[in-house]
C-alpha positions as CSV (number, residue, x, y, z in Angstrom):
1,M,123.9,69.0,154.3
2,L,122.1,70.6,156.6
3,V,120.2,73.3,155.6
4,S,118.7,76.2,157.9
5,N,116.5,79.2,157.9
6,H,118.9,81.8,159.3
7,L,116.9,83.8,161.6
8,N,116.4,87.7,162.4
9,N,116.2,89.4,165.5
10,N,112.9,89.9,165.2
11,N,112.7,85.8,164.4
12,M,111.9,86.3,160.7
13,T,113.6,84.5,157.6
14,A,114.7,86.9,154.8
15,E,112.0,86.1,152.4
16,E,109.1,87.3,155.9
17,L,111.7,89.9,156.2
18,F,111.3,91.4,152.1
19,A,107.5,90.2,152.0
20,A,106.6,92.5,155.3
21,Y,108.6,95.6,153.9
22,N,107.5,95.0,150.6
23,E,103.5,94.9,151.3
24,Q,102.4,97.7,149.4
25,L,104.8,96.7,146.5
26,H,103.6,94.0,146.3
27,Q,100.0,95.2,146.0
28,D,100.8,98.0,143.8
29,A,102.1,95.3,141.1
30,K,99.0,93.2,141.7
31,E,96.6,95.7,140.8
32,W,98.9,96.8,137.2
33,L,99.0,93.8,136.3
34,V,95.7,92.5,136.8
35,R,94.8,96.0,135.0
36,T,97.3,95.6,132.1
37,T,95.6,91.6,131.8
38,E,91.8,92.7,131.7
39,K,92.7,95.3,129.1
40,R,94.3,92.6,126.4
41,T,92.1,90.3,127.1
42,I,89.3,92.5,126.7
43,L,91.7,92.8,123.0
44,S,92.5,89.3,121.8
45,V,89.2,88.6,122.6
46,F,87.7,91.5,120.2
47,I,90.9,90.4,117.5
48,A,89.5,86.2,117.7
49,T,85.4,88.2,116.9
50,V,86.9,89.8,114.2
51,A,89.1,86.6,112.9
52,F,86.0,84.4,113.7
53,T,83.6,86.4,111.3
54,A,86.2,86.5,108.5
55,A,86.5,83.2,108.2
56,Y,82.5,82.5,107.3
57,T,82.3,86.0,105.3
58,V,84.7,84.4,102.0
59,P,86.1,87.4,100.3
60,R,83.4,87.8,97.2
61,G,80.7,85.4,99.2
62,S,80.0,81.5,98.9
63,N,77.9,79.6,95.0
64,E,74.4,79.5,96.5
65,D,74.2,76.0,95.3
66,T,77.7,74.5,96.6
67,G,77.9,76.9,99.5
68,I,81.9,76.7,98.3
69,P,83.8,79.3,98.5
70,I,83.7,81.8,95.0
71,L,87.6,82.6,95.1
72,H,88.2,78.9,96.2
73,S,91.0,77.5,93.5
74,K,92.6,81.5,93.9
75,P,96.0,81.1,95.9
76,F,95.8,83.9,97.8
77,F,92.1,82.2,99.2
78,L,94.6,80.1,100.9
79,V,96.6,81.9,102.0
80,F,93.6,83.9,104.2
81,I,92.4,81.2,105.1
82,L,94.8,79.7,107.1
83,V,96.4,83.9,108.7
84,D,92.3,83.9,109.7
85,V,93.0,80.4,111.2
86,I,96.3,81.2,112.7
87,S,95.2,84.8,113.5
88,L,91.2,83.3,115.9
89,T,93.8,80.0,117.0
90,L,96.6,82.8,118.5
91,A,94.3,85.4,120.2
92,L,91.4,82.1,122.2
93,A,95.5,81.3,123.5
94,S,96.3,84.8,124.1
95,V,93.3,84.5,126.4
96,G,93.5,81.9,127.8
97,I,96.9,82.7,128.7
98,F,95.5,86.1,130.5
99,F,92.1,84.5,132.0
100,S,95.2,82.6,134.2
101,I,96.4,84.6,135.6
102,L,93.7,86.8,136.7
103,T,92.8,83.8,138.8
104,S,95.4,83.8,140.0
105,S,95.5,83.8,143.4
106,F,99.1,86.4,143.1
107,P,101.2,84.8,145.9
108,L,104.7,86.7,145.9
109,E,106.7,83.4,144.5
110,D,104.7,83.6,141.3
111,F,105.6,87.2,140.8
112,K,110.0,86.2,140.1
113,T,108.5,82.6,138.4
114,Y,105.3,82.5,136.4
115,L,103.1,85.6,136.5
116,F,105.4,88.2,134.0
117,K,106.4,84.9,132.0
118,K,102.7,83.8,131.6
119,L,101.9,87.9,130.5
120,K,105.4,88.0,128.2
121,Q,103.2,84.6,126.1
122,G,100.0,86.5,126.5
123,V,101.0,89.5,123.9
124,I,103.2,87.8,122.0
125,C,100.6,85.5,120.8
126,L,98.0,88.4,120.7
127,V,101.2,90.3,118.5
128,V,101.6,87.9,116.4
129,S,97.0,87.1,116.2
130,V,97.4,90.4,115.0
131,T,99.7,90.8,112.8
132,A,97.9,87.0,110.7
133,M,94.7,89.3,110.8
134,E,97.0,92.0,108.5
135,V,98.0,88.7,106.1
136,A,94.4,88.2,106.0
137,F,93.4,91.5,105.4
138,G,96.0,91.9,102.8
139,A,95.0,88.7,100.9
140,T,91.0,89.7,100.9
141,I,92.2,92.9,99.2
142,V,94.1,91.4,96.5
143,L,91.3,89.1,96.0
144,I,88.5,91.6,95.6
145,T,90.9,93.8,93.6
146,T,92.3,91.0,90.7
147,K,90.3,89.5,88.5
148,N,92.6,86.8,87.6
149,I,95.1,86.1,89.9
150,V,96.7,82.5,89.4
């Protein structure tokens, strides 16, 4: 099967013609994507910082002699630890995804196949990370405001 690229009167293929006539649109899309990704990267780093800090400053502190958290035997402590780890992991994953977008050379082909998929993945990781942080906050409130939770 013979496949040939059809050329117009100016000796350009359809893709070359599209790229030439839409160069400004491509440039605007690149600038928007960079601005959007930079803002979300900063937010992801902030969320990761908070999640990391929360893991090391556990609710009600640790036993000074053993170093074991005072509330380690409470079920909500396990909830706190698990969702905090999930939050930290997903925040760092979103940072990596956003950096992969920022280091792209932004060719036109990547806009239709790669870049917006990566942006969507990064935003999903960020949203789930924030949600996990909210659950960790709720578990912390339950831990520090109640005395005897089984």
